[in-house]
Steps between C-alpha positions, in 0.01 A plus 500: 500500500844475662495338843600734783628421848569697814867528604588599857851578624508529880816692587660607823394862446255499209212305354497479119203365308439464128263359244705296252383323188616165367759669278662677794356843428430700816151643448479690828730545797507653849764536771431620855682492836417170663287466810741300715359527851341155475422222254133595516578860403715389205237257375224759527717740300551231235125439486428869445775544240386191311135606500587842362753384242364167378138415584493167316840348411516129422771434763749672727871457566657628820868526594622566852844577651664259740383138494178355362422137583274360230426184696304683770447847353694685768744787455788640703560868427642663815521845342122489461328282759754416768730207556244222462329308224155631403224320311517711186316259271191479721494877548524568128240237411239713675619824339548378142199304366695342213763227454812641667857375490762626746878473491813679622611824340821321394293257296304788351809687387657207319171394340437852374843524343470155345162585350562849362841623609871436482463124559241439228531146371756390761442202729786545748494847650587683821330831569703679766313777680739743672351782700434532871558123502630233265296208367503271198222355288625178341383306196672168430388297202203732473382423854496736796737389774333541840678264740365274774359791704447741207805703604721436195634826364589657837836587347563790735623239747797397286813485718765693307766567760619304803491775763148497642342836585194562720331669201478161330267359766179656368553514124802289402851584385436581134206726574692678776793562265337563159148642539399863464531574874843335499620733226372805690657385828834427333514853356368669816206647311125501562394290201629290215364759259729764654800271468425425136461868414822585682683216322378634165654836592835345589478510881780267613341359820181429302697337220688281749175394669347427162799288393488294821126441460550389139767256621254336738224497237731331249603235752141408581394497136798276423380257768153490343652435158727224630222318687212546253667529156231739370464633149430847635538701818261795501581790734207696639380674814545854626880509497504394137318816400860615466577191294708695251761535775476144631467279195842517335704487823300194609546333160873565522540364854279189489735279290768528767273318747261281298539151354676583172279316251178623662639853512580496128151386405283717725354835402481761779240762414289772656128452544307599190176550694611705800220553752256318273679165537308408814161598365554311176622198693187515717292519180680194365411311816135594451497407131656162581261425785 
């Protein structure tokens, strides 16, 4: 019989779980609003979801937003559990009675795309998640890049213009200028989705806001290409649900800013897995554990 594992994607607003087999087929899947009032509440929710969905998987893979420190099993996810590190590994070890591997959501996204998505077969890949925030999962020579404190990939902090703004203090320059909330703020609208719809209909303020956001996205992507020389840059996250609008303008603008040889040899593509990238990456972690 095909081996199955439990995949868990802890998000800022939702908890996604799935049973995935060794070929990457999702056998069962659930998504619920996440219990975020405390780590204990989240872990109890994970325990209940896992028991209902997958009574006896061989292993589990878990991805978490923010920072996960493998050396001590702690996680920093301020949108969930406050501005402090919590002992996620110990908490999950009591809730999941199976071998469990934990990593950042950035790692999950890039592993999922490398396994079954747009980066299949590639060893040097950047997965750029653009939504409420901006983060990058990085593979170099087939290895995940984590950094000395497991913070590598916090690309939202790229400094892309010299005039510092107070908005950069909490999330970084690139995120403040190119994320979904940045697009909405620039257009004076309630959400990025409204701006995108208005831009599709020819609204000039929306189109101008969209063009400025694309400019910042292209600059940051060019920096990633120049520093990392990847084979592929995969664009995912909530804002890239409108990838048909973003992809070609970004492809056109990146060569102006990036190292020329790297820019000529990189492929910039949309995620092939969409919302499933994280779950499949979590499953890959479990299968490799």
